[in-house]
ROMAR-241986 format. One record per residue (C-alpha): residue number from 1; x negated, y negated, z negated. Coordinates in nm, 2 decimals. Layout:
N
+-----+--------+--------+--------+
!   n !      u !      v !      w !
+-----+--------+--------+--------+
! NUM !      X !      Y !      Z !
...
+-----+--------+--------+--------+
***
This chain:
291
+-----+--------+--------+--------+
!   n !      u !      v !      w !
+-----+--------+--------+--------+
!   1 !   0.00 !   0.01 !   0.00 !
!   2 !  -0.13 !  -0.34 !   0.08 !
!   3 !  -0.02 !  -0.69 !  -0.03 !
!   4 !  -0.03 !  -1.00 !   0.20 !
!   5 !  -0.05 !  -1.36 !   0.08 !
!   6 !   0.07 !  -1.64 !   0.32 !
!   7 !  -0.01 !  -2.01 !   0.24 !
!   8 !   0.12 !  -2.26 !   0.49 !
!   9 !   0.08 !  -2.63 !   0.48 !
!  10 !   0.10 !  -2.93 !   0.72 !
!  11 !  -0.27 !  -2.89 !   0.80 !
!  12 !  -0.37 !  -2.55 !   0.64 !
!  13 !  -0.27 !  -2.23 !   0.69 !
!  14 !  -0.41 !  -1.93 !   0.47 !
!  15 !  -0.33 !  -1.57 !   0.51 !
!  16 !  -0.50 !  -1.29 !   0.30 !
!  17 !  -0.43 !  -0.93 !   0.26 !
!  18 !  -0.53 !  -0.72 !  -0.05 !
!  19 !  -0.50 !  -0.36 !  -0.13 !
!  20 !  -0.32 !  -0.28 !  -0.46 !
!  21 !  -0.64 !  -0.13 !  -0.60 !
!  22 !  -0.82 !  -0.46 !  -0.53 !
!  23 !  -0.54 !  -0.65 !  -0.71 !
!  24 !  -0.55 !  -0.42 !  -1.01 !
!  25 !  -0.92 !  -0.45 !  -1.06 !
!  26 !  -0.91 !  -0.83 !  -1.04 !
!  27 !  -0.63 !  -0.83 !  -1.30 !
!  28 !  -0.82 !  -0.61 !  -1.53 !
!  29 !  -1.14 !  -0.82 !  -1.50 !
!  30 !  -0.95 !  -1.13 !  -1.58 !
!  31 !  -0.79 !  -0.98 !  -1.88 !
!  32 !  -1.14 !  -0.86 !  -2.00 !
!  33 !  -1.29 !  -1.19 !  -1.94 !
!  34 !  -1.02 !  -1.35 !  -2.14 !
!  35 !  -1.06 !  -1.11 !  -2.43 !
!  36 !  -1.43 !  -1.15 !  -2.44 !
!  37 !  -1.41 !  -1.52 !  -2.43 !
!  38 !  -1.15 !  -1.51 !  -2.72 !
!  39 !  -1.34 !  -1.27 !  -2.95 !
!  40 !  -1.68 !  -1.44 !  -2.89 !
!  41 !  -1.52 !  -1.76 !  -3.02 !
!  42 !  -1.37 !  -1.59 !  -3.33 !
!  43 !  -1.72 !  -1.43 !  -3.38 !
!  44 !  -1.91 !  -1.75 !  -3.38 !
!  45 !  -1.66 !  -1.90 !  -3.63 !
!  46 !  -1.71 !  -1.60 !  -3.86 !
!  47 !  -2.10 !  -1.63 !  -3.83 !
!  48 !  -2.07 !  -1.99 !  -3.92 !
!  49 !  -1.85 !  -1.90 !  -4.23 !
!  50 !  -2.10 !  -1.65 !  -4.33 !
!  51 !  -2.39 !  -1.88 !  -4.30 !
!  52 !  -2.20 !  -2.14 !  -4.51 !
!  53 !  -2.13 !  -1.89 !  -4.79 !
!  54 !  -2.51 !  -1.78 !  -4.78 !
!  55 !  -2.62 !  -2.14 !  -4.81 !
!  56 !  -2.38 !  -2.19 !  -5.12 !
!  57 !  -2.52 !  -1.87 !  -5.27 !
!  58 !  -2.88 !  -1.99 !  -5.22 !
!  59 !  -2.80 !  -2.32 !  -5.37 !
!  60 !  -2.65 !  -2.14 !  -5.68 !
!  61 !  -2.95 !  -1.91 !  -5.71 !
!  62 !  -3.19 !  -2.22 !  -5.68 !
!  63 !  -2.99 !  -2.40 !  -5.96 !
!  64 !  -3.01 !  -2.09 !  -6.18 !
!  65 !  -3.38 !  -2.04 !  -6.12 !
!  66 !  -3.44 !  -2.42 !  -6.19 !
!  67 !  -3.24 !  -2.36 !  -6.53 !
!  68 !  -3.43 !  -2.04 !  -6.61 !
!  69 !  -3.78 !  -2.21 !  -6.52 !
!  70 !  -3.69 !  -2.51 !  -6.76 !
!  71 !  -3.58 !  -2.26 !  -7.04 !
!  72 !  -3.90 !  -2.05 !  -7.00 !
!  73 !  -4.11 !  -2.37 !  -7.02 !
!  74 !  -3.94 !  -2.46 !  -7.34 !
!  75 !  -3.98 !  -2.11 !  -7.49 !
!  76 !  -4.35 !  -2.13 !  -7.38 !
!  77 !  -4.40 !  -2.47 !  -7.56 !
!  78 !  -4.24 !  -2.31 !  -7.88 !
!  79 !  -4.50 !  -2.03 !  -7.86 !
!  80 !  -4.78 !  -2.25 !  -7.81 !
!  81 !  -4.67 !  -2.46 !  -8.10 !
!  82 !  -4.64 !  -2.15 !  -8.32 !
!  83 !  -4.99 !  -2.03 !  -8.22 !
!  84 !  -5.14 !  -2.36 !  -8.31 !
!  85 !  -4.96 !  -2.35 !  -8.66 !
!  86 !  -5.10 !  -2.00 !  -8.72 !
!  87 !  -5.45 !  -2.10 !  -8.63 !
!  88 !  -5.40 !  -2.39 !  -8.86 !
!  89 !  -5.31 !  -2.15 !  -9.15 !
!  90 !  -5.60 !  -1.94 !  -9.05 !
!  91 !  -5.84 !  -2.23 !  -9.10 !
!  92 !  -5.68 !  -2.31 !  -9.43 !
!  93 !  -5.74 !  -1.96 !  -9.56 !
!  94 !  -6.09 !  -1.98 !  -9.44 !
!  95 !  -6.15 !  -2.30 !  -9.65 !
!  96 !  -5.98 !  -2.16 !  -9.95 !
!  97 !  -6.17 !  -1.84 !  -9.93 !
!  98 !  -6.50 !  -2.02 !  -9.92 !
!  99 !  -6.42 !  -2.22 ! -10.22 !
! 100 !  -6.31 !  -1.94 ! -10.42 !
! 101 !  -6.62 !  -1.73 ! -10.31 !
! 102 !  -6.85 !  -2.01 ! -10.43 !
! 103 !  -6.66 !  -2.01 ! -10.77 !
! 104 !  -6.75 !  -1.65 ! -10.81 !
! 105 !  -7.11 !  -1.70 ! -10.70 !
! 106 !  -7.07 !  -1.52 ! -10.38 !
! 107 !  -7.20 !  -1.63 ! -10.04 !
! 108 !  -6.90 !  -1.81 !  -9.87 !
! 109 !  -7.01 !  -1.71 !  -9.53 !
! 110 !  -6.96 !  -1.34 !  -9.59 !
! 111 !  -6.59 !  -1.41 !  -9.56 !
! 112 !  -6.64 !  -1.48 !  -9.19 !
! 113 !  -6.67 !  -1.09 !  -9.11 !
! 114 !  -6.29 !  -1.02 !  -9.13 !
! 115 !  -6.15 !  -0.79 !  -8.86 !
! 116 !  -5.97 !  -0.97 !  -8.57 !
! 117 !  -6.12 !  -1.31 !  -8.67 !
! 118 !  -6.03 !  -1.54 !  -8.38 !
! 119 !  -6.34 !  -1.75 !  -8.42 !
! 120 !  -6.57 !  -1.46 !  -8.35 !
! 121 !  -6.35 !  -1.32 !  -8.08 !
! 122 !  -6.24 !  -1.57 !  -7.82 !
! 123 !  -5.91 !  -1.50 !  -7.67 !
! 124 !  -5.84 !  -1.79 !  -7.43 !
! 125 !  -5.78 !  -1.57 !  -7.15 !
! 126 !  -5.55 !  -1.33 !  -7.32 !
! 127 !  -5.17 !  -1.35 !  -7.28 !
! 128 !  -5.02 !  -1.58 !  -7.53 !
! 129 !  -4.81 !  -1.31 !  -7.71 !
! 130 !  -5.13 !  -1.11 !  -7.76 !
! 131 !  -5.32 !  -1.40 !  -7.90 !
! 132 !  -5.04 !  -1.45 !  -8.15 !
! 133 !  -5.04 !  -1.10 !  -8.26 !
! 134 !  -5.42 !  -1.10 !  -8.32 !
! 135 !  -5.40 !  -1.42 !  -8.50 !
! 136 !  -5.13 !  -1.29 !  -8.72 !
! 137 !  -5.33 !  -0.97 !  -8.79 !
! 138 !  -5.62 !  -1.18 !  -8.89 !
! 139 !  -5.40 !  -1.41 !  -9.10 !
! 140 !  -5.25 !  -1.10 !  -9.29 !
! 141 !  -5.61 !  -0.97 !  -9.36 !
! 142 !  -5.73 !  -1.29 !  -9.48 !
! 143 !  -5.43 !  -1.36 !  -9.69 !
! 144 !  -5.49 !  -1.03 !  -9.87 !
! 145 !  -5.85 !  -1.09 !  -9.93 !
! 146 !  -5.77 !  -1.45 ! -10.06 !
! 147 !  -5.51 !  -1.31 ! -10.29 !
! 148 !  -5.77 !  -1.07 ! -10.44 !
! 149 !  -6.02 !  -1.36 ! -10.48 !
! 150 !  -5.76 !  -1.58 ! -10.65 !
! 151 !  -5.68 !  -1.29 ! -10.89 !
! 152 !  -6.03 !  -1.28 ! -10.99 !
! 153 !  -6.06 !  -1.65 ! -11.04 !
! 154 !  -5.73 !  -1.69 ! -11.23 !
! 155 !  -5.79 !  -1.38 ! -11.45 !
! 156 !  -5.93 !  -1.40 ! -11.80 !
! 157 !  -6.21 !  -1.14 ! -11.72 !
! 158 !  -6.41 !  -1.32 ! -11.44 !
! 159 !  -6.74 !  -1.26 ! -11.60 !
! 160 !  -6.67 !  -0.89 ! -11.67 !
! 161 !  -6.56 !  -0.84 ! -11.32 !
! 162 !  -6.86 !  -1.02 ! -11.17 !
! 163 !  -7.12 !  -0.86 ! -11.40 !
! 164 !  -7.30 !  -0.55 ! -11.29 !
! 165 !  -7.24 !  -0.27 ! -11.54 !
! 166 !  -7.15 !   0.10 ! -11.55 !
! 167 !  -7.21 !   0.39 ! -11.34 !
! 168 !  -7.09 !   0.43 ! -10.98 !
! 169 !  -6.91 !   0.75 ! -11.05 !
! 170 !  -6.62 !   0.84 ! -11.29 !
! 171 !  -6.76 !   1.21 ! -11.36 !
! 172 !  -7.09 !   1.37 ! -11.28 !
! 173 !  -7.44 !   1.34 ! -11.41 !
! 174 !  -7.77 !   1.15 ! -11.35 !
! 175 !  -7.99 !   1.38 ! -11.14 !
! 176 !  -8.27 !   1.16 ! -11.03 !
! 177 !  -8.43 !   0.83 ! -11.17 !
! 178 !  -8.58 !   0.52 ! -11.00 !
! 179 !  -8.96 !   0.52 ! -10.92 !
! 180 !  -9.21 !   0.76 ! -10.78 !
! 181 !  -9.11 !   1.12 ! -10.74 !
! 182 !  -9.19 !   1.42 ! -10.51 !
! 183 !  -8.99 !   1.38 ! -10.18 !
! 184 !  -8.73 !   1.66 ! -10.18 !
! 185 !  -8.80 !   1.72 !  -9.81 !
! 186 !  -9.18 !   1.69 !  -9.78 !
! 187 !  -9.30 !   1.74 ! -10.14 !
! 188 !  -9.53 !   1.44 ! -10.11 !
! 189 !  -9.51 !   1.15 ! -10.35 !
! 190 !  -9.26 !   0.88 ! -10.24 !
! 191 !  -9.09 !   0.58 ! -10.39 !
! 192 !  -8.72 !   0.64 ! -10.50 !
! 193 !  -8.54 !   0.31 ! -10.49 !
! 194 !  -8.24 !   0.39 ! -10.68 !
! 195 !  -8.06 !   0.65 ! -10.90 !
! 196 !  -7.90 !   0.96 ! -10.79 !
! 197 !  -7.57 !   1.06 ! -10.97 !
! 198 !  -7.46 !   1.43 ! -10.88 !
! 199 !  -7.12 !   1.56 ! -10.89 !
! 200 !  -6.85 !   1.74 ! -10.67 !
! 201 !  -6.79 !   1.66 ! -10.30 !
! 202 !  -6.48 !   1.43 ! -10.29 !
! 203 !  -6.53 !   1.27 ! -10.63 !
! 204 !  -6.46 !   0.90 ! -10.63 !
! 205 !  -6.74 !   0.64 ! -10.59 !
! 206 !  -6.65 !   0.30 ! -10.76 !
! 207 !  -6.79 !  -0.05 ! -10.74 !
! 208 !  -7.00 !  -0.16 ! -11.04 !
! 209 !  -6.89 !  -0.52 ! -11.01 !
! 210 !  -6.65 !  -0.73 ! -10.81 !
! 211 !  -6.80 !  -0.85 ! -10.48 !
! 212 !  -6.76 !  -0.85 ! -10.08 !
! 213 !  -6.83 !  -0.56 !  -9.86 !
! 214 !  -7.12 !  -0.63 !  -9.63 !
! 215 !  -7.18 !  -0.29 !  -9.50 !
! 216 !  -6.94 !   0.01 !  -9.45 !
! 217 !  -7.06 !   0.29 !  -9.21 !
! 218 !  -7.35 !   0.51 !  -9.13 !
! 219 !  -7.71 !   0.39 !  -9.18 !
! 220 !  -8.02 !   0.59 !  -9.12 !
! 221 !  -8.14 !   0.79 !  -9.42 !
! 222 !  -7.84 !   0.68 !  -9.63 !
! 223 !  -7.57 !   0.86 !  -9.44 !
! 224 !  -7.22 !   0.69 !  -9.50 !
! 225 !  -7.33 !   0.38 !  -9.69 !
! 226 !  -7.13 !   0.10 !  -9.87 !
! 227 !  -7.31 !  -0.21 !  -9.95 !
! 228 !  -7.16 !  -0.50 ! -10.17 !
! 229 !  -7.28 !  -0.83 ! -10.23 !
! 230 !  -7.22 !  -0.98 ! -10.58 !
! 231 !  -7.30 !  -1.31 ! -10.76 !
! 232 !  -7.65 !  -1.44 ! -10.85 !
! 233 !  -7.81 !  -1.27 ! -10.55 !
! 234 !  -7.74 !  -0.91 ! -10.64 !
! 235 !  -7.65 !  -0.64 ! -10.40 !
! 236 !  -7.55 !  -0.27 ! -10.46 !
! 237 !  -7.57 !   0.02 ! -10.23 !
! 238 !  -7.38 !   0.35 ! -10.25 !
! 239 !  -7.52 !   0.62 ! -10.01 !
! 240 !  -7.45 !   0.97 !  -9.88 !
! 241 !  -7.08 !   0.95 !  -9.90 !
! 242 !  -6.83 !   1.20 !  -9.76 !
! 243 !  -6.60 !   0.92 !  -9.65 !
! 244 !  -6.56 !   0.54 !  -9.70 !
! 245 !  -6.26 !   0.38 !  -9.83 !
! 246 !  -6.34 !   0.01 !  -9.76 !
! 247 !  -6.42 !  -0.21 !  -9.46 !
! 248 !  -6.66 !  -0.49 !  -9.40 !
! 249 !  -6.53 !  -0.81 !  -9.53 !
! 250 !  -6.31 !  -0.64 !  -9.80 !
! 251 !  -6.32 !  -0.80 ! -10.15 !
! 252 !  -6.34 !  -0.54 ! -10.41 !
! 253 !  -6.30 !  -0.54 ! -10.78 !
! 254 !  -6.50 !  -0.37 ! -11.05 !
! 255 !  -6.41 !  -0.01 ! -11.09 !
! 256 !  -6.23 !   0.02 ! -10.75 !
! 257 !  -6.29 !   0.34 ! -10.56 !
! 258 !  -6.49 !   0.25 ! -10.23 !
! 259 !  -6.59 !   0.60 ! -10.12 !
! 260 !  -6.58 !   0.96 ! -10.18 !
! 261 !  -6.89 !   1.15 ! -10.29 !
! 262 !  -7.05 !   1.35 ! -10.02 !
! 263 !  -7.38 !   1.50 !  -9.87 !
! 264 !  -7.44 !   1.29 !  -9.56 !
! 265 !  -7.77 !   1.15 !  -9.43 !
! 266 !  -8.10 !   1.25 !  -9.59 !
! 267 !  -7.95 !   1.45 !  -9.88 !
! 268 !  -7.98 !   1.79 ! -10.03 !
! 269 !  -7.64 !   1.81 ! -10.21 !
! 270 !  -7.35 !   1.62 ! -10.31 !
! 271 !  -7.44 !   1.30 ! -10.49 !
! 272 !  -7.43 !   0.92 ! -10.45 !
! 273 !  -7.75 !   0.73 ! -10.42 !
! 274 !  -7.70 !   0.41 ! -10.61 !
! 275 !  -7.93 !   0.10 ! -10.55 !
! 276 !  -7.95 !  -0.24 ! -10.71 !
! 277 !  -8.11 !  -0.53 ! -10.50 !
! 278 !  -8.18 !  -0.88 ! -10.64 !
! 279 !  -8.29 !  -1.16 ! -10.41 !
! 280 !  -8.38 !  -0.90 ! -10.15 !
! 281 !  -8.61 !  -0.67 ! -10.39 !
! 282 !  -8.49 !  -0.34 ! -10.53 !
! 283 !  -8.48 !  -0.32 ! -10.90 !
! 284 !  -8.43 !  -0.02 ! -11.14 !
! 285 !  -8.04 !   0.02 ! -11.18 !
! 286 !  -8.08 !   0.21 ! -11.50 !
! 287 !  -8.05 !  -0.09 ! -11.74 !
! 288 !  -7.73 !  -0.19 ! -11.57 !
! 289 !  -7.56 !   0.16 ! -11.61 !
! 290 !  -7.62 !   0.13 ! -11.97 !
! 291 !  -7.44 !  -0.21 ! -12.02 !
+-----+--------+--------+--------+
***
């Protein structure tokens, strides 16, 4: 089947014949074009709407981020202020500790050996919270030591506490004296710079006067050694311990257990080697044990 179109005018005559198949194809193409055109417009409008929503969400996120940043900076400033306050308290304890140590006749600088002392361990590059934690630990340690010192100063037995006297053990016996003797390992004459008190492994070793621990660990020949500094230039040493119950920088009171008797270092049996040193020179501890 074919379709003929005639167009006749005063000056124009047009005649065109189409098959039905061609006419249907043209109609379908026109419909598709109109449909595509209509959907493209709707799609563009939808995309624009989506972009507008995304921009609004982005602006809201930026506002929330700015608020969070401001809050974080405020919290950071609070932490910095708290850290400064902790350091100020630490400095105050240092000053107080040195004053009390001087009253007891001890060397004030020995209080500077506390664990986690921020003066000896710079932490400028550490995270702020870790700095605060370290300072707090040091502060707690120093507060404990200062409380011990203050109890000595405020008590009624300061002289008794700071005076060297008594034996470094609560049970046991004197097994070797100060002076020349045959070395137990070589048999040749050798100077013995202290007293040996024998007993059972695990017996308590006690401080013979109040003071500050200046050594707590292994030392050649002594094994596990505790060294305590006292007033008037005196130092006591307690060697060959099985274990040590104090740390460097600890303030100890007279009669306080500082170690457990052992057989470490250059030793032939369970005992404590007890030395008394005055102004850098060893002296015979025996007169002090009789006081």
